[in-house]
N, C-alpha and C positions, 0 to 999 in steps of 0.2 A: 384506492391506492395512490392516486395522483395527489390528494390532499396530504396523505401521509408522506409522500415524497417531498412535497414542498416544506413540510414541517422538518423533515431531516435536514434539508439544505439550509433552513433557517437556523437550526441548532449548530450547523457546522461553521457558521460565521459569528463574530462577536466584536464588540468594541474594545479598543485598546485603552488601558488606564495607565497614566504616567507613573504611578507609584506601585504598579503590579510587580511582584517578585519575578525572578528568573523563571521562564517557562521552558520545560523540558518535555521531550517526546520520545517514544519508543514505537517503532514500526517493525513488525515481523510476524512470524507464525507462533502459535501457542505450542509450547513444548509440554506443559503440564497444567493441570487445573488447580490442584490442591497440593502444594502451593501454586499460584499462578506464575508461570515462567514464560516470558515472550522474548525472542531473539536473545536467549541466554540470560535475561535479567529477571530476577525474582521481584515481584510486585504484589503489594497488598491492595486488595480491592474490597471495600465494604459492600454490603448488600444494597446499599442505597446509591452506589456509584452508577451514574447514568450510562447505559449501554445502548448505543444508537445502531440500528440495523435496518437495512431495506426490507428485511423479512418480518418486521414487526417489533413491538415493544418488549415482548417476553422471549425473544430469541435467545436461547442459552449459548454460552461460550463453550466451544468443544476443542479438543486437541486437534491441531491442524488448521484452525481458523486463522485468518490474517486480521491483525488488529493494529489500529493506530491509537495509541494511549498518550494522554497528556498526564504527566506525573509531577509530583512535588516531592521534595526530600523530607522524610520524617526523622525519627530517631534511628539513624543508621539503616533506614529502609526507604524504598520507593513506594509512594502511595499514589494510586490511580485517582485522578479527578474526573476524567472523561474517557470513555471507551467507544471507538467507532469500529464497527466490523467492515472490513474492506473486501470487496469482491472485484478482482481484475476484470471479470466478465460475467455478465448475467444475461442469459437469453435462451433461445431454443436451438437445439441440436439439428444441424442440417445434414451432416455427414458423419459416419463412423467408419474408421479403418483401423483394425487391430486395437492398438493402445492409444489411438488419437481420434478426437472428435473435432468437428468444426462448428463454431458458434459465431454467427455474424461475420464470417470470413476469417476469424482467428482460430489457430490450432490450439487445442486444449489436450494436455496429457490426461489419460484415463488411468486412475489407480487400478492395480490388478484385481482388487476385490469389488470393483464396481461394474455393474451392467448398465449400459446406456443404449437408448433407442432414439432413432430420428423422430423429432417432434417433441421430445421431452424438454422441459424447461429446467435449467440448473443455475444456481448461484455458485460460482466457482471460487473457493478460497485457494490461495496460492500466490506465486510470485512470477513475474514475467522473466523469461529467458529468450532475449531477442523478441521475435514476433509470436512466441509460443507461451502459453500459460502453463506453468508446472504446477499441477494440482496437489494440494495438501489436504483438502477436504471438499466434499461436494454436498450441496443442499438442494434437493429436488423440491420444487414448488409448482403451483398451478399457472404461474406465468402472469404476464401483464406488462410491467415496466421492464425494459432492458437497461443495462448499464455497462459502462466501461470506466476503469480507473487505471491511470498510469500517465506516461509521458507521450505527447503527441509529436510525430514528426512534422515539423512546420512546412516541409517541402512537399510532402505527399498528402498531408492531412489524414494521416492514419495513426491509429493507436493499436499496437500489435498488428494483426493483419486486417483490422476492421477499418473501413472508410468512415471518416467523420463528416456527416452530412448536416450542414447548418448554413443559414444565410447571415448569421450574426457572429462572425469571428471576433474574439477579444480585440480591442483597439491596439493593445501592446503585443498581440500575438500569443502563441502557445509556448514559445521557447523558454526553457529554464524552470518549468513548473510541472508539478503533478496535478492532473485534472480528474475530477469525478463528473462524469457525463451520464445523463439519464434521458431516455426517450423511447422511440419505437424502432424495432428491427426493420431494416429495409435492405433486402438482398444481402450483400456481404458488408453491410455497414449499419451504422446507427443514425437515425434521424433525431438529432439532439433537441430536447425540449427544455432541459435545465442543465446548467453547468456550474461548477464551483471549483475554485483554485485551492489546492492544498488538502491535507488530510487531518490537520491538527486544529481546525477552526480558524486560526490565524498563525503567523510565524512563531516558531519556537526558537529559543536562543541556542539550544544544543539538542541533538537527537541521536539516538542509536537507530541505525537504519540497516535492515537485513535485506539482501537481495543477491542476485546472481551477477557475477563480474563479466563484463564484456571482453571481447578481444581488445588489444591496444588500439586506441583511437588516435594516438600520437606517441612519441617516444616516451615509454614508461608512464603512459596515462591511460586510464580505463574509466569506464562508466559503470554504475550500478544499474543493470537493466530495469526498465520501467520508470526510470527517473532521468534527470540530467545531472545527478551527483557525480562529480569527478574526483578521482583519487590518482595519486602518482606513487612511484616507488619511494619518494621522499616522505610521503605522508604516512605510510604504513607498508607492511609486507605487500609486494606486488603479487596479486592473486593470479592463479591460473584462470584462463578464460573458461567460463561456465562454472567456476567454483561458487559455492554458497558461502557468503561472507556476512559479517555484521561489523559496521564501522560507525564511528562517531562522526557527525557531520555538523558543520557550522557554515551557514551562508553558502550552502550548495557544494562545499568541498569537504572531503575526508580530512580529519585532523587527528594527529597523534601526540600533540602537546596542547595544553589548555589555552584557549584564547584568553586574552587579557580580560580580567574580571569574571571569568567563568571557571576558575580553578576548583572551587567546591563542587560545582556541577559536574566538572570533568571527572573528579574522584567518585562522586555519587553514582555516576553512570558506568563506572568501571571501564573508562574509555582506553586505559592503557593496555587492556588485555586483548589477546587474540582469541576469538571464540573457538570452541571445538570444531565448528563447521569449516574453519580455515584449513 
């Protein structure tokens, strides 16, 4: 499992080429498989498209899974080039209380059709809402490597409700990035062995990002939970706190007009629309 994990983290990084075309990304939950629709966007994915998953090479994509997809524009379609399955939290259940479980100190919503027991290991697909993971799909497996994915509070060194336990913090800190962390469960935290910044391998020029809106953090300003992405009432419709939204993002900010040079990408991602989840 450790060798497979190192391989995954190697795939998640890559070199930058000066003549590389515009890179686009889509992050969100799977609405349907045939056709593949993620965060309200329809995507074509060939059988040969690499799908990277902590759970193995042949892990199928299911409705409710959370994906980070690098796409390119085709003939009026979005074509997947790389697919990464995202699990906000992977680990063993320590507590169960009605419709909520606890994994490594973080609260996890339990779907009504799922039965969960203490000691079972799950890879949780879903999105963060504050310190709680709102589950859209659950994958039970035999366990081994634990994982967290999301934004880390630099003051408390916590992701969700889980403590980040490491002796090697990034030199430039955690702030402003989404992190993938893997390691060993330790109490209500994760003893980190491997860490990687970002979910698209490297920076994308424009992305559709789905998540839950925070309470206002300043006048007419909100975050998308699980990230440090900021939006304002000037960028797009000011969402209600806790609303599930999908927004186009450029350099960490929600945008509702095309950044210079990205007009075609803005149109291809249908950035001008408000998704039904709004």
